[in-house]
N, C-alpha and C positions, 0 to 999 in steps of 0.2 A: 849172595843171591842160592846160591847152592844149599847156603842153610837155612834161606828166608823158605823153598821150593819142598825143603827137607818136611820143615814145622808144618807146612801146609797138608803134605802129605799125611803127618802121623797125629796130625791134630783137625784134618779137613770138615767133618761134621760137629765137630766145636763150634767151628770159627765160623763157617755158613750159619749154622743156629742161631750165633750173638747177631751175624752182620743180619740175616732176617728179623732180629728181631728188633734190632736198630731201625732195620727200613721201618716194620709198620710201625710202631707207637712212639719213635720222636718226638710224633708230632707232641706229645704228654710236655714236653718242654720248650716245644715252640709257639710265639705269641704272633710272631708277624710272620702271617700266612704267605707275604707275596715274598719276603726272604728265603723262607722251608721252599715252594718252588722255583724260585732264580738259582740259588748258594745250595740249600741242605739236601733237594733230591738228588742234582748231580752229583754230589760229595756223596751221598746213599748208595748210589747204581753203581759208582764206582766204588766202594768197597764193598760193596753184595759181589761184584763183577769177580775180585781179586778171589774173596772168598771160598767161590765156586772152583779156584785156580787146582786145587787140590783134590778133588774129586773126580779129573779129569784125567790126574797125571798115569802112564802107562796104559791110558784106555788108545784106542782107534782114530789115525790122526783125521779124519774126516772129522771126526766129532768135538775135536780139539778147533778146526777150522770153524764150526758152523755155531760153539759156543765162543768161541772169540768175535765172529760176527757179528750176533747175536748180544754181547756184553758190549761191542761199541756203539751199535745203537742205540740201546736201550741207555747210556750215556748221555748219548748225542740229543735225542728227544728233548729228551726233560731240557737242557741248554738253549732248543729253540726255538721254546712256548714263549721266551720273553721277545722272542722277533715275530712270529706268528699272532700272537694275543687268540683271540678268537674265533682263529678256521678250528670249523667243525672237522672236517676228514682228517686234518693233521693230528687231532686226536682222536680220530677212530683207530689210522694206519699206527699210534704209538701206543693203543690199548692193544692193539692184535699182536703186535710185535712183543709186549709182557706177557700176555697171554704165552707165546709161542717159549718163549725165552724161560719162563716157571713150570711150563709143562716139561721141558728138555732136562731141566734142572731133576724135576720130582722121578721121574722117570730113571735116572742113575742111582736114586735115592734109594728109589723103590726095587729096584734090580740088587742094589746092595745087601738091604733089610731079608729078601729072598732065599738069597745065597749063602751065606755061614749057620753054622747048626753051634752055635756059643752064641753067649750073652756078653757083651762087654761093653764100655762106656760108650763105642763109636754106634752100635748098635742103638742105645737108649738114646743116644745126640739123632743120629740118621731119623730116628722115629717120632721124637721131635720137629728135625726139620722138613719130616713129610706134612705136617700136620698145617706148621704154619706157607709151608710152600702152594700147599691146598686153598688155603685164604687167601694167598697173594692172587691164583686163580681166577680164585672167586670176586676178588675187588674188583680186576683187570676187566673180566667178561662183563659184568656189573655195570663198569664203568664205560665200557666200550656200548652198551644198552644208552645207557642214560647221556651221552653225547649224539649218538643218534634220534635219540626221541627225551628232550628234559622234563616230560611230563611221566616218561616211565613211571619214577617215585615221587610218594610224597615226604614229609620230613625231611629230604636231603638240602643242605644248605647248598644254594646251588651261588653262591656270591664269587668263585673260583676254583680254580680246579685242586687246590690244596683242600678247599675244605671239603668238595667234591669226595675228593681222594680219604680222608680222616674219618668222613661219614660211612663211606662205604667199607674199609677198616675195620669199623663199630659195629654196623649192621654184619659183615659177614661172620664174623669173629661168635656175635653174640647170636647170630643162626643155629652156626654151626655146633656152638656147643647147648641149642637148644632152650636157650634163656627166653629170646625174644621178647622185648620190652613193648615193641608195639609203637614205640617214636617212628621209626622208620618202616615204610613199606611199601614194595612193590604194588603198580598201580595195572602197568598195562601187561597183555597174557605173557609177551614174551618173557618181562623181567620175573616175574612172579614163577612160569617154568624155570627158569635159569637158576633162581633164587632155591626151589624147590629142588633141583638135579646137586644142586649143592652142598644141601644141608644131607641130603640122602649120601652122599659122596664121603662128606665128614663121617656119619655115623657107620657108614661101611667102612670107610678106610680103620676107625676106632677097633671095630669086633672084627677084622683080617687081622689087625695088627696086635690083637690079645692072643687070637689061635697062634702068631707068630712067633710070639716070644712064647706062649705058655712053650710049645712043643720046640723051641731051640734050647727050653729050661729041661723038658724032659728026656731030651735026647742028650744031653748032656749030664744030667743023671746017671 
């Protein structure tokens, strides 16, 4: 256990980056969406929660308590989907908890990026983690809105929770990278505004990140 914690502490941002990538994009390899919802999703969140452990080593106890509580909830909520089926309120609460979970992690990653005056693999990995965490936040914010109003998007596959999630990962990714194919379009005023805010946040993060990296590089020089 001590060696495992040491590994998570030493490679925390690389481990988190891999966990975020597999959580967002493992759908590439999944054909059975029911299996994804009932099996893969809980396992994904378990791995992601464990990957966050290194970030909170040495932090205040209250932060670890909040992280552990949110971790338990984000693992249990997907397991409950097979029992509640299509209860809208359940999915709304699920998405609120997920947004809080990813914002909490994003805050800690951003604090780290602002602190050191050097560039190393941790800084680069943390920078990538921040970008993918923004995508996660965007996905679950939009998912909250779409469960509240199923007609707030045009082009999203509404057959099940797995298809909605994968389509919103796709939409959030292409929106933040300014690709915007136009096959998925927000139609309700609130979803349009949230999509706009997340797109701006993605560009703002990129601009600020470039400034941070340049300042660290010049200060090192």
